[in-house]
N, CA, C, O and CB atoms as a CASP TS submission, in Angstrom:
PFRMAT TS
TARGET T0000
AUTHOR 0000-0000-0000
METHOD Language model
MODEL 1
PARENT N/A
ATOM      1  N   MET     1     -45.753  32.414   6.627  1.00  0.00           N
ATOM      2  CA  MET     1     -45.212  31.673   7.750  1.00  0.00           C
ATOM      3  C   MET     1     -46.001  30.373   7.906  1.00  0.00           C
ATOM      4  O   MET     1     -47.232  30.378   7.920  1.00  0.00           O
ATOM      5  CB  MET     1     -45.261  32.520   9.053  1.00  0.00           C
ATOM      6  N   VAL     2     -45.287  29.283   8.021  1.00  0.00           N
ATOM      7  CA  VAL     2     -45.943  27.987   8.179  1.00  0.00           C
ATOM      8  C   VAL     2     -45.838  27.537   9.636  1.00  0.00           C
ATOM      9  O   VAL     2     -44.968  27.987  10.381  1.00  0.00           O
ATOM     10  CB  VAL     2     -45.312  26.927   7.231  1.00  0.00           C
ATOM     11  N   SER     3     -46.751  26.635  10.025  1.00  0.00           N
ATOM     12  CA  SER     3     -46.774  26.128  11.390  1.00  0.00           C
ATOM     13  C   SER     3     -46.637  24.612  11.377  1.00  0.00           C
ATOM     14  O   SER     3     -46.616  23.985  10.317  1.00  0.00           O
ATOM     15  CB  SER     3     -48.071  26.551  12.111  1.00  0.00           C
ATOM     16  N   LYS     4     -46.543  24.030  12.576  1.00  0.00           N
ATOM     17  CA  LYS     4     -46.333  22.589  12.728  1.00  0.00           C
ATOM     18  C   LYS     4     -47.443  21.755  12.121  1.00  0.00           C
ATOM     19  O   LYS     4     -47.230  20.589  11.788  1.00  0.00           O
ATOM     20  CB  LYS     4     -46.196  22.244  14.176  1.00  0.00           C
ATOM     21  N   ASP     5     -48.640  22.341  11.971  1.00  0.00           N
ATOM     22  CA  ASP     5     -49.769  21.544  11.501  1.00  0.00           C
ATOM     23  C   ASP     5     -49.964  21.559   9.989  1.00  0.00           C
ATOM     24  O   ASP     5     -50.914  20.955   9.491  1.00  0.00           O
ATOM     25  CB  ASP     5     -51.011  22.023  12.151  1.00  0.00           C
ATOM     26  N   ILE     6     -49.088  22.233   9.248  1.00  0.00           N
ATOM     27  CA  ILE     6     -49.163  22.173   7.788  1.00  0.00           C
ATOM     28  C   ILE     6     -48.661  20.800   7.348  1.00  0.00           C
ATOM     29  O   ILE     6     -47.688  20.280   7.894  1.00  0.00           O
ATOM     30  CB  ILE     6     -48.324  23.327   7.119  1.00  0.00           C
ATOM     31  N   THR     7     -49.328  20.224   6.365  1.00  0.00           N
ATOM     32  CA  THR     7     -48.876  18.917   5.879  1.00  0.00           C
ATOM     33  C   THR     7     -47.722  19.089   4.892  1.00  0.00           C
ATOM     34  O   THR     7     -47.520  20.164   4.328  1.00  0.00           O
ATOM     35  CB  THR     7     -50.044  18.150   5.211  1.00  0.00           C
ATOM     36  N   ILE     8     -46.984  18.026   4.703  1.00  0.00           N
ATOM     37  CA  ILE     8     -45.883  18.039   3.727  1.00  0.00           C
ATOM     38  C   ILE     8     -46.439  18.396   2.352  1.00  0.00           C
ATOM     39  O   ILE     8     -45.840  19.188   1.625  1.00  0.00           O
ATOM     40  CB  ILE     8     -45.149  16.656   3.684  1.00  0.00           C
ATOM     41  N   GLY     9     -47.583  17.814   1.996  1.00  0.00           N
ATOM     42  CA  GLY     9     -48.205  18.102   0.704  1.00  0.00           C
ATOM     43  C   GLY     9     -48.562  19.569   0.550  1.00  0.00           C
ATOM     44  O   GLY     9     -48.317  20.162  -0.500  1.00  0.00           O
ATOM     45  N   GLU    10     -49.142  20.160   1.590  1.00  0.00           N
ATOM     46  CA  GLU    10     -49.499  21.583   1.543  1.00  0.00           C
ATOM     47  C   GLU    10     -48.250  22.448   1.428  1.00  0.00           C
ATOM     48  O   GLU    10     -48.221  23.416   0.668  1.00  0.00           O
ATOM     49  CB  GLU    10     -50.304  21.982   2.795  1.00  0.00           C
ATOM     50  N   LEU    11     -47.221  22.089   2.188  1.00  0.00           N
ATOM     51  CA  LEU    11     -45.977  22.854   2.161  1.00  0.00           C
ATOM     52  C   LEU    11     -45.359  22.843   0.768  1.00  0.00           C
ATOM     53  O   LEU    11     -44.944  23.882   0.256  1.00  0.00           O
ATOM     54  CB  LEU    11     -44.983  22.294   3.182  1.00  0.00           C
ATOM     55  N   LEU    12     -45.302  21.666   0.161  1.00  0.00           N
ATOM     56  CA  LEU    12     -44.693  21.565  -1.166  1.00  0.00           C
ATOM     57  C   LEU    12     -45.560  22.222  -2.233  1.00  0.00           C
ATOM     58  O   LEU    12     -45.040  22.707  -3.238  1.00  0.00           O
ATOM     59  CB  LEU    12     -44.449  20.102  -1.525  1.00  0.00           C
ATOM     60  N   SER    13     -46.869  22.244  -2.029  1.00  0.00           N
ATOM     61  CA  SER    13     -47.749  22.974  -2.948  1.00  0.00           C
ATOM     62  C   SER    13     -47.526  24.473  -2.831  1.00  0.00           C
ATOM     63  O   SER    13     -47.639  25.211  -3.810  1.00  0.00           O
ATOM     64  CB  SER    13     -49.222  22.638  -2.671  1.00  0.00           C
ATOM     65  N   LEU    14     -47.209  24.907  -1.632  1.00  0.00           N
ATOM     66  CA  LEU    14     -46.940  26.319  -1.379  1.00  0.00           C
ATOM     67  C   LEU    14     -45.642  26.756  -2.051  1.00  0.00           C
ATOM     68  O   LEU    14     -45.582  27.806  -2.691  1.00  0.00           O
ATOM     69  CB  LEU    14     -46.871  26.589   0.129  1.00  0.00           C
ATOM     70  N   ASP    15     -44.596  25.928  -1.896  1.00  0.00           N
ATOM     71  CA  ASP    15     -43.288  26.273  -2.471  1.00  0.00           C
ATOM     72  C   ASP    15     -42.424  25.017  -2.554  1.00  0.00           C
ATOM     73  O   ASP    15     -41.978  24.496  -1.531  1.00  0.00           O
ATOM     74  CB  ASP    15     -42.575  27.374  -1.623  1.00  0.00           C
ATOM     75  N   MET    16     -42.192  24.539  -3.763  1.00  0.00           N
ATOM     76  CA  MET    16     -41.364  23.344  -3.967  1.00  0.00           C
ATOM     77  C   MET    16     -39.924  23.558  -3.523  1.00  0.00           C
ATOM     78  O   MET    16     -39.179  22.595  -3.344  1.00  0.00           O
ATOM     79  CB  MET    16     -41.388  22.935  -5.429  1.00  0.00           C
ATOM     80  N   GLY    17     -39.532  24.802  -3.347  1.00  0.00           N
ATOM     81  CA  GLY    17     -38.185  25.098  -2.867  1.00  0.00           C
ATOM     82  C   GLY    17     -37.945  24.604  -1.448  1.00  0.00           C
ATOM     83  O   GLY    17     -36.806  24.574  -0.983  1.00  0.00           O
ATOM     84  N   CYS    18     -39.012  24.217  -0.760  1.00  0.00           N
ATOM     85  CA  CYS    18     -38.874  23.651   0.590  1.00  0.00           C
ATOM     86  C   CYS    18     -38.361  22.221   0.546  1.00  0.00           C
ATOM     87  O   CYS    18     -37.849  21.716   1.545  1.00  0.00           O
ATOM     88  CB  CYS    18     -40.211  23.696   1.327  1.00  0.00           C
ATOM     89  N   ALA    19     -38.492  21.570  -0.589  1.00  0.00           N
ATOM     90  CA  ALA    19     -38.080  20.163  -0.708  1.00  0.00           C
ATOM     91  C   ALA    19     -36.616  19.943  -0.332  1.00  0.00           C
ATOM     92  O   ALA    19     -36.330  19.016   0.426  1.00  0.00           O
ATOM     93  CB  ALA    19     -38.313  19.674  -2.126  1.00  0.00           C
ATOM     94  N   PRO    20     -35.677  20.751  -0.825  1.00  0.00           N
ATOM     95  CA  PRO    20     -34.280  20.520  -0.441  1.00  0.00           C
ATOM     96  C   PRO    20     -34.037  20.672   1.064  1.00  0.00           C
ATOM     97  O   PRO    20     -33.166  20.004   1.620  1.00  0.00           O
ATOM     98  CB  PRO    20     -33.381  21.477  -1.193  1.00  0.00           C
ATOM     99  N   ILE    21     -34.794  21.539   1.716  1.00  0.00           N
ATOM    100  CA  ILE    21     -34.651  21.714   3.164  1.00  0.00           C
ATOM    101  C   ILE    21     -35.098  20.441   3.875  1.00  0.00           C
ATOM    102  O   ILE    21     -34.429  19.964   4.790  1.00  0.00           O
ATOM    103  CB  ILE    21     -35.474  22.939   3.662  1.00  0.00           C
ATOM    104  N   LEU    22     -36.232  19.899   3.447  1.00  0.00           N
ATOM    105  CA  LEU    22     -36.724  18.655   4.039  1.00  0.00           C
ATOM    106  C   LEU    22     -35.762  17.506   3.765  1.00  0.00           C
ATOM    107  O   LEU    22     -35.476  16.700   4.650  1.00  0.00           O
ATOM    108  CB  LEU    22     -38.119  18.317   3.498  1.00  0.00           C
ATOM    109  N   MET    23     -35.268  17.436   2.535  1.00  0.00           N
ATOM    110  CA  MET    23     -34.334  16.368   2.166  1.00  0.00           C
ATOM    111  C   MET    23     -33.049  16.459   2.992  1.00  0.00           C
ATOM    112  O   MET    23     -32.545  15.441   3.466  1.00  0.00           O
ATOM    113  CB  MET    23     -34.003  16.439   0.661  1.00  0.00           C
ATOM    114  N   SER    24     -32.521  17.667   3.165  1.00  0.00           N
ATOM    115  CA  SER    24     -31.272  17.807   3.923  1.00  0.00           C
ATOM    116  C   SER    24     -31.478  17.494   5.401  1.00  0.00           C
ATOM    117  O   SER    24     -30.520  17.193   6.113  1.00  0.00           O
ATOM    118  CB  SER    24     -30.711  19.223   3.766  1.00  0.00           C
ATOM    119  N   ALA    25     -32.725  17.564   5.865  1.00  0.00           N
ATOM    120  CA  ALA    25     -33.034  17.209   7.251  1.00  0.00           C
ATOM    121  C   ALA    25     -33.213  15.700   7.411  1.00  0.00           C
ATOM    122  O   ALA    25     -33.410  15.213   8.525  1.00  0.00           O
ATOM    123  CB  ALA    25     -34.298  17.940   7.716  1.00  0.00           C
ATOM    124  N   GLY    26     -33.145  14.959   6.303  1.00  0.00           N
ATOM    125  CA  GLY    26     -33.265  13.513   6.366  1.00  0.00           C
ATOM    126  C   GLY    26     -34.616  12.975   5.943  1.00  0.00           C
ATOM    127  O   GLY    26     -34.868  11.774   6.039  1.00  0.00           O
ATOM    128  N   MET    27     -35.487  13.859   5.474  1.00  0.00           N
ATOM    129  CA  MET    27     -36.816  13.432   5.031  1.00  0.00           C
ATOM    130  C   MET    27     -36.766  13.107   3.546  1.00  0.00           C
ATOM    131  O   MET    27     -37.221  13.887   2.709  1.00  0.00           O
ATOM    132  CB  MET    27     -37.884  14.530   5.318  1.00  0.00           C
ATOM    133  N   HIS    28     -36.210  11.952   3.232  1.00  0.00           N
ATOM    134  CA  HIS    28     -36.025  11.553   1.839  1.00  0.00           C
ATOM    135  C   HIS    28     -37.272  10.951   1.220  1.00  0.00           C
ATOM    136  O   HIS    28     -37.278  10.627   0.032  1.00  0.00           O
ATOM    137  CB  HIS    28     -34.900  10.572   1.738  1.00  0.00           C
ATOM    138  N   CYS    29     -38.322  10.796   2.004  1.00  0.00           N
ATOM    139  CA  CYS    29     -39.540  10.165   1.493  1.00  0.00           C
ATOM    140  C   CYS    29     -40.633  11.204   1.223  1.00  0.00           C
ATOM    141  O   CYS    29     -41.817  10.875   1.288  1.00  0.00           O
ATOM    142  CB  CYS    29     -40.050   9.112   2.488  1.00  0.00           C
ATOM    143  N   ILE    30     -40.264  12.429   0.926  1.00  0.00           N
ATOM    144  CA  ILE    30     -41.274  13.483   0.741  1.00  0.00           C
ATOM    145  C   ILE    30     -42.184  13.228  -0.447  1.00  0.00           C
ATOM    146  O   ILE    30     -43.272  13.799  -0.519  1.00  0.00           O
ATOM    147  CB  ILE    30     -40.599  14.822   0.569  1.00  0.00           C
ATOM    148  N   GLY    31     -41.770  12.392  -1.373  1.00  0.00           N
ATOM    149  CA  GLY    31     -42.614  12.066  -2.515  1.00  0.00           C
ATOM    150  C   GLY    31     -43.568  10.913  -2.245  1.00  0.00           C
ATOM    151  O   GLY    31     -44.448  10.632  -3.059  1.00  0.00           O
ATOM    152  N   CYS    32     -43.404  10.252  -1.120  1.00  0.00           N
ATOM    153  CA  CYS    32     -44.253   9.116  -0.757  1.00  0.00           C
ATOM    154  C   CYS    32     -45.677   9.608  -0.516  1.00  0.00           C
ATOM    155  O   CYS    32     -45.871  10.609   0.174  1.00  0.00           O
ATOM    156  CB  CYS    32     -43.700   8.387   0.507  1.00  0.00           C
ATOM    157  N   PRO    33     -46.673   8.926  -1.069  1.00  0.00           N
ATOM    158  CA  PRO    33     -48.061   9.361  -0.886  1.00  0.00           C
ATOM    159  C   PRO    33     -48.462   9.534   0.585  1.00  0.00           C
ATOM    160  O   PRO    33     -49.205  10.460   0.913  1.00  0.00           O
ATOM    161  CB  PRO    33     -48.987   8.368  -1.538  1.00  0.00           C
ATOM    162  N   ALA    34     -47.989   8.670   1.455  1.00  0.00           N
ATOM    163  CA  ALA    34     -48.345   8.768   2.875  1.00  0.00           C
ATOM    164  C   ALA    34     -47.787  10.036   3.501  1.00  0.00           C
ATOM    165  O   ALA    34     -48.436  10.628   4.365  1.00  0.00           O
ATOM    166  CB  ALA    34     -47.836   7.547   3.638  1.00  0.00           C
ATOM    167  N   SER    35     -46.603  10.466   3.089  1.00  0.00           N
ATOM    168  CA  SER    35     -45.997  11.656   3.690  1.00  0.00           C
ATOM    169  C   SER    35     -46.733  12.931   3.301  1.00  0.00           C
ATOM    170  O   SER    35     -46.631  13.943   3.995  1.00  0.00           O
ATOM    171  CB  SER    35     -44.539  11.764   3.281  1.00  0.00           C
ATOM    172  N   GLN    36     -47.463  12.890   2.216  1.00  0.00           N
ATOM    173  CA  GLN    36     -48.182  14.087   1.761  1.00  0.00           C
ATOM    174  C   GLN    36     -49.241  14.539   2.763  1.00  0.00           C
ATOM    175  O   GLN    36     -49.584  15.720   2.816  1.00  0.00           O
ATOM    176  CB  GLN    36     -48.836  13.821   0.412  1.00  0.00           C
ATOM    177  N   MET    37     -49.761  13.595   3.563  1.00  0.00           N
ATOM    178  CA  MET    37     -50.789  13.914   4.552  1.00  0.00           C
ATOM    179  C   MET    37     -50.225  14.046   5.965  1.00  0.00           C
ATOM    180  O   MET    37     -50.963  14.279   6.922  1.00  0.00           O
ATOM    181  CB  MET    37     -51.865  12.851   4.534  1.00  0.00           C
ATOM    182  N   GLU    38     -48.917  13.895   6.079  1.00  0.00           N
ATOM    183  CA  GLU    38     -48.253  13.983   7.373  1.00  0.00           C
ATOM    184  C   GLU    38     -47.915  15.442   7.666  1.00  0.00           C
ATOM    185  O   GLU    38     -47.465  16.166   6.778  1.00  0.00           O
ATOM    186  CB  GLU    38     -46.974  13.102   7.402  1.00  0.00           C
ATOM    187  N   THR    39     -48.128  15.877   8.908  1.00  0.00           N
ATOM    188  CA  THR    39     -47.783  17.258   9.260  1.00  0.00           C
ATOM    189  C   THR    39     -46.271  17.379   9.452  1.00  0.00           C
ATOM    190  O   THR    39     -45.568  16.380   9.604  1.00  0.00           O
ATOM    191  CB  THR    39     -48.534  17.705  10.547  1.00  0.00           C
ATOM    192  N   ILE    40     -45.792  18.606   9.443  1.00  0.00           N
ATOM    193  CA  ILE    40     -44.376  18.860   9.704  1.00  0.00           C
ATOM    194  C   ILE    40     -44.005  18.300  11.076  1.00  0.00           C
ATOM    195  O   ILE    40     -42.949  17.689  11.240  1.00  0.00           O
ATOM    196  CB  ILE    40     -44.061  20.382   9.627  1.00  0.00           C
ATOM    197  N   GLU    41     -44.875  18.512  12.054  1.00  0.00           N
ATOM    198  CA  GLU    41     -44.597  18.025  13.407  1.00  0.00           C
ATOM    199  C   GLU    41     -44.507  16.501  13.429  1.00  0.00           C
ATOM    200  O   GLU    41     -43.591  15.948  14.037  1.00  0.00           O
ATOM    201  CB  GLU    41     -45.684  18.505  14.386  1.00  0.00           C
ATOM    202  N   GLU    42     -45.447  15.811  12.773  1.00  0.00           N
ATOM    203  CA  GLU    42     -45.428  14.347  12.730  1.00  0.00           C
ATOM    204  C   GLU    42     -44.187  13.833  12.016  1.00  0.00           C
ATOM    205  O   GLU    42     -43.541  12.893  12.480  1.00  0.00           O
ATOM    206  CB  GLU    42     -46.685  13.816  12.038  1.00  0.00           C
ATOM    207  N   ALA    43     -43.856  14.445  10.895  1.00  0.00           N
ATOM    208  CA  ALA    43     -42.682  14.020  10.125  1.00  0.00           C
ATOM    209  C   ALA    43     -41.401  14.242  10.927  1.00  0.00           C
ATOM    210  O   ALA    43     -40.506  13.396  10.921  1.00  0.00           O
ATOM    211  CB  ALA    43     -42.610  14.783   8.785  1.00  0.00           C
ATOM    212  N   ALA    44     -41.314  15.371  11.612  1.00  0.00           N
ATOM    213  CA  ALA    44     -40.133  15.651  12.436  1.00  0.00           C
ATOM    214  C   ALA    44     -40.001  14.589  13.531  1.00  0.00           C
ATOM    215  O   ALA    44     -38.903  14.097  13.790  1.00  0.00           O
ATOM    216  CB  ALA    44     -40.222  17.074  13.064  1.00  0.00           C
ATOM    217  N   PHE    45     -41.113  14.240  14.167  1.00  0.00           N
ATOM    218  CA  PHE    45     -41.096  13.232  15.223  1.00  0.00           C
ATOM    219  C   PHE    45     -40.592  11.889  14.687  1.00  0.00           C
ATOM    220  O   PHE    45     -39.739  11.249  15.302  1.00  0.00           O
ATOM    221  CB  PHE    45     -42.499  13.069  15.830  1.00  0.00           C
ATOM    222  N   VAL    46     -41.123  11.475  13.544  1.00  0.00           N
ATOM    223  CA  VAL    46     -40.739  10.196  12.945  1.00  0.00           C
ATOM    224  C   VAL    46     -39.244  10.162  12.633  1.00  0.00           C
ATOM    225  O   VAL    46     -38.602   9.119  12.752  1.00  0.00           O
ATOM    226  CB  VAL    46     -41.549   9.939  11.666  1.00  0.00           C
ATOM    227  N   HIS    47     -38.697  11.306  12.236  1.00  0.00           N
ATOM    228  CA  HIS    47     -37.290  11.374  11.842  1.00  0.00           C
ATOM    229  C   HIS    47     -36.372  11.833  12.969  1.00  0.00           C
ATOM    230  O   HIS    47     -35.182  12.060  12.747  1.00  0.00           O
ATOM    231  CB  HIS    47     -37.136  12.300  10.669  1.00  0.00           C
ATOM    232  N   GLY    48     -36.920  11.971  14.181  1.00  0.00           N
ATOM    233  CA  GLY    48     -36.093  12.351  15.324  1.00  0.00           C
ATOM    234  C   GLY    48     -35.584  13.776  15.275  1.00  0.00           C
ATOM    235  O   GLY    48     -34.505  14.078  15.784  1.00  0.00           O
ATOM    236  N   LEU    49     -36.371  14.659  14.654  1.00  0.00           N
ATOM    237  CA  LEU    49     -35.973  16.062  14.507  1.00  0.00           C
ATOM    238  C   LEU    49     -36.781  16.958  15.431  1.00  0.00           C
ATOM    239  O   LEU    49     -37.877  16.597  15.858  1.00  0.00           O
ATOM    240  CB  LEU    49     -36.141  16.519  13.056  1.00  0.00           C
ATOM    241  N   ASP    50     -36.238  18.119  15.733  1.00  0.00           N
ATOM    242  CA  ASP    50     -36.956  19.128  16.499  1.00  0.00           C
ATOM    243  C   ASP    50     -37.830  19.906  15.520  1.00  0.00           C
ATOM    244  O   ASP    50     -37.297  20.594  14.649  1.00  0.00           O
ATOM    245  CB  ASP    50     -35.969  20.080  17.275  1.00  0.00           C
ATOM    246  N   PRO    51     -39.159  19.820  15.636  1.00  0.00           N
ATOM    247  CA  PRO    51     -40.027  20.504  14.670  1.00  0.00           C
ATOM    248  C   PRO    51     -39.853  22.017  14.677  1.00  0.00           C
ATOM    249  O   PRO    51     -40.024  22.665  13.645  1.00  0.00           O
ATOM    250  CB  PRO    51     -41.467  20.170  14.952  1.00  0.00           C
ATOM    251  N   ASP    52     -39.515  22.583  15.833  1.00  0.00           N
ATOM    252  CA  ASP    52     -39.328  24.033  15.901  1.00  0.00           C
ATOM    253  C   ASP    52     -38.108  24.482  15.101  1.00  0.00           C
ATOM    254  O   ASP    52     -38.139  25.518  14.436  1.00  0.00           O
ATOM    255  CB  ASP    52     -39.187  24.479  17.355  1.00  0.00           C
ATOM    256  N   GLU    53     -37.037  23.697  15.169  1.00  0.00           N
ATOM    257  CA  GLU    53     -35.838  24.031  14.394  1.00  0.00           C
ATOM    258  C   GLU    53     -36.114  23.899  12.895  1.00  0.00           C
ATOM    259  O   GLU    53     -35.670  24.728  12.100  1.00  0.00           O
ATOM    260  CB  GLU    53     -34.656  23.121  14.804  1.00  0.00           C
ATOM    261  N   LEU    54     -36.843  22.859  12.520  1.00  0.00           N
ATOM    262  CA  LEU    54     -37.184  22.669  11.117  1.00  0.00           C
ATOM    263  C   LEU    54     -38.070  23.806  10.622  1.00  0.00           C
ATOM    264  O   LEU    54     -37.863  24.325   9.525  1.00  0.00           O
ATOM    265  CB  LEU    54     -37.883  21.321  10.912  1.00  0.00           C
ATOM    266  N   LEU    55     -39.053  24.192  11.424  1.00  0.00           N
ATOM    267  CA  LEU    55     -39.932  25.306  11.045  1.00  0.00           C
ATOM    268  C   LEU    55     -39.168  26.612  10.927  1.00  0.00           C
ATOM    269  O   LEU    55     -39.455  27.429  10.053  1.00  0.00           O
ATOM    270  CB  LEU    55     -41.057  25.461  12.059  1.00  0.00           C
ATOM    271  N   GLU    56     -38.197  26.808  11.804  1.00  0.00           N
ATOM    272  CA  GLU    56     -37.388  28.021  11.747  1.00  0.00           C
ATOM    273  C   GLU    56     -36.657  28.107  10.407  1.00  0.00           C
ATOM    274  O   GLU    56     -36.608  29.166   9.781  1.00  0.00           O
ATOM    275  CB  GLU    56     -36.380  28.057  12.914  1.00  0.00           C
ATOM    276  N   GLU    57     -36.097  26.990   9.984  1.00  0.00           N
ATOM    277  CA  GLU    57     -35.385  26.956   8.701  1.00  0.00           C
ATOM    278  C   GLU    57     -36.341  27.142   7.520  1.00  0.00           C
ATOM    279  O   GLU    57     -36.041  27.882   6.583  1.00  0.00           O
ATOM    280  CB  GLU    57     -34.625  25.631   8.552  1.00  0.00           C
ATOM    281  N   LEU    58     -37.492  26.465   7.570  1.00  0.00           N
ATOM    282  CA  LEU    58     -38.477  26.596   6.494  1.00  0.00           C
ATOM    283  C   LEU    58     -39.013  28.027   6.397  1.00  0.00           C
ATOM    284  O   LEU    58     -39.128  28.579   5.303  1.00  0.00           O
ATOM    285  CB  LEU    58     -39.636  25.615   6.716  1.00  0.00           C
ATOM    286  N   ASN    59     -39.337  28.619   7.536  1.00  0.00           N
ATOM    287  CA  ASN    59     -39.872  29.978   7.518  1.00  0.00           C
ATOM    288  C   ASN    59     -38.822  31.003   7.103  1.00  0.00           C
ATOM    289  O   ASN    59     -39.152  31.991   6.448  1.00  0.00           O
ATOM    290  CB  ASN    59     -40.425  30.336   8.882  1.00  0.00           C
ATOM    291  N   ALA    60     -37.571  30.782   7.474  1.00  0.00           N
ATOM    292  CA  ALA    60     -36.497  31.674   7.018  1.00  0.00           C
ATOM    293  C   ALA    60     -36.397  31.615   5.500  1.00  0.00           C
ATOM    294  O   ALA    60     -36.254  32.645   4.842  1.00  0.00           O
ATOM    295  CB  ALA    60     -35.137  31.291   7.669  1.00  0.00           C
ATOM    296  N   TYR    61     -36.473  30.400   4.942  1.00  0.00           N
ATOM    297  CA  TYR    61     -36.446  30.261   3.483  1.00  0.00           C
ATOM    298  C   TYR    61     -37.652  30.962   2.855  1.00  0.00           C
ATOM    299  O   TYR    61     -37.506  31.735   1.908  1.00  0.00           O
ATOM    300  CB  TYR    61     -36.426  28.766   3.080  1.00  0.00           C
ATOM    301  N   LEU    62     -38.842  30.688   3.390  1.00  0.00           N
ATOM    302  CA  LEU    62     -40.060  31.265   2.818  1.00  0.00           C
ATOM    303  C   LEU    62     -40.073  32.786   2.920  1.00  0.00           C
ATOM    304  O   LEU    62     -40.551  33.464   2.010  1.00  0.00           O
ATOM    305  CB  LEU    62     -41.287  30.695   3.513  1.00  0.00           C
ATOM    306  N   ASP    63     -39.556  33.323   4.013  1.00  0.00           N
ATOM    307  CA  ASP    63     -39.476  34.788   4.154  1.00  0.00           C
ATOM    308  C   ASP    63     -38.540  35.373   3.106  1.00  0.00           C
ATOM    309  O   ASP    63     -38.799  36.447   2.564  1.00  0.00           O
ATOM    310  CB  ASP    63     -38.994  35.177   5.573  1.00  0.00           C
ATOM    311  N   GLY    64     -37.457  34.668   2.822  1.00  0.00           N
ATOM    312  CA  GLY    64     -36.503  35.140   1.823  1.00  0.00           C
ATOM    313  C   GLY    64     -36.978  34.918   0.399  1.00  0.00           C
ATOM    314  O   GLY    64     -36.522  35.603  -0.516  1.00  0.00           O
ATOM    315  N   ALA    65     -37.887  33.973   0.194  1.00  0.00           N
ATOM    316  CA  ALA    65     -38.368  33.637  -1.146  1.00  0.00           C
ATOM    317  C   ALA    65     -39.458  34.588  -1.622  1.00  0.00           C
ATOM    318  O   ALA    65     -39.747  34.655  -2.817  1.00  0.00           O
ATOM    319  CB  ALA    65     -38.887  32.214  -1.171  1.00  0.00           C
ATOM    320  N   LYS    66     -40.064  35.321  -0.696  1.00  0.00           N
ATOM    321  CA  LYS    66     -41.136  36.230  -1.082  1.00  0.00           C
ATOM    322  C   LYS    66     -40.548  37.421  -1.829  1.00  0.00           C
ATOM    323  O   LYS    66     -39.486  37.921  -1.459  1.00  0.00           O
ATOM    324  CB  LYS    66     -41.935  36.700   0.158  1.00  0.00           C
ATOM    325  N   PRO    67     -41.233  37.882  -2.880  1.00  0.00           N
ATOM    326  CA  PRO    67     -40.740  39.078  -3.575  1.00  0.00           C
ATOM    327  C   PRO    67     -40.801  40.271  -2.635  1.00  0.00           C
ATOM    328  O   PRO    67     -41.783  40.474  -1.921  1.00  0.00           O
ATOM    329  CB  PRO    67     -41.566  39.358  -4.863  1.00  0.00           C
ATOM    330  N   GLU    68     -39.740  41.048  -2.649  1.00  0.00           N
ATOM    331  CA  GLU    68     -39.695  42.223  -1.799  1.00  0.00           C
ATOM    332  C   GLU    68     -39.853  43.469  -2.644  1.00  0.00           C
ATOM    333  O   GLU    68     -39.551  43.472  -3.838  1.00  0.00           O
ATOM    334  CB  GLU    68     -38.389  42.272  -1.001  1.00  0.00           C
ATOM    335  N   ASP    69     -40.328  44.523  -2.014  1.00  0.00           N
ATOM    336  CA  ASP    69     -40.451  45.812  -2.699  1.00  0.00           C
ATOM    337  C   ASP    69     -39.061  46.293  -3.057  1.00  0.00           C
ATOM    338  O   ASP    69     -38.108  46.078  -2.309  1.00  0.00           O
ATOM    339  CB  ASP    69     -41.196  46.864  -1.815  1.00  0.00           C
ATOM    340  N   ASP    70     -38.946  46.943  -4.201  1.00  0.00           N
ATOM    341  CA  ASP    70     -37.646  47.517  -4.578  1.00  0.00           C
ATOM    342  C   ASP    70     -37.399  48.725  -3.695  1.00  0.00           C
ATOM    343  O   ASP    70     -38.132  49.713  -3.738  1.00  0.00           O
ATOM    344  CB  ASP    70     -37.601  47.912  -6.103  1.00  0.00           C
ATOM    345  N   GLU    71     -36.359  48.625  -2.902  1.00  0.00           N
ATOM    346  CA  GLU    71     -35.989  49.732  -2.022  1.00  0.00           C
ATOM    347  C   GLU    71     -34.586  50.160  -2.357  1.00  0.00           C
ATOM    348  O   GLU    71     -33.718  49.336  -2.644  1.00  0.00           O
ATOM    349  CB  GLU    71     -36.102  49.338  -0.527  1.00  0.00           C
ATOM    350  N   GLU    72     -34.373  51.448  -2.317  1.00  0.00           N
ATOM    351  CA  GLU    72     -33.030  51.964  -2.519  1.00  0.00           C
ATOM    352  C   GLU    72     -32.336  51.977  -1.179  1.00  0.00           C
ATOM    353  O   GLU    72     -32.918  52.401  -0.180  1.00  0.00           O
ATOM    354  CB  GLU    72     -33.046  53.380  -3.160  1.00  0.00           C
ATOM    355  N   LYS    73     -31.110  51.522  -1.142  1.00  0.00           N
ATOM    356  CA  LYS    73     -30.368  51.494   0.122  1.00  0.00           C
ATOM    357  C   LYS    73     -29.263  52.499   0.101  1.00  0.00           C
ATOM    358  O   LYS    73     -28.525  52.625   1.078  1.00  0.00           O
ATOM    359  CB  LYS    73     -29.805  50.111   0.398  1.00  0.00           C
TER
END
């Protein structure tokens, strides 16, 4: 689970699959060196986004991306 204070660089190091989520939210400059040190909260503010909604989407993706135990249903 990630929080508002994780930087874009840390997030992308954790899972590059987060990039399309950021891009679809309008953060097209995720490759910019300056954005790598920007927190999710700061980036959301700059782009006029609700950081909580963005985090909800990122964490939903990350929760689904984790390998799960094989369970029989």
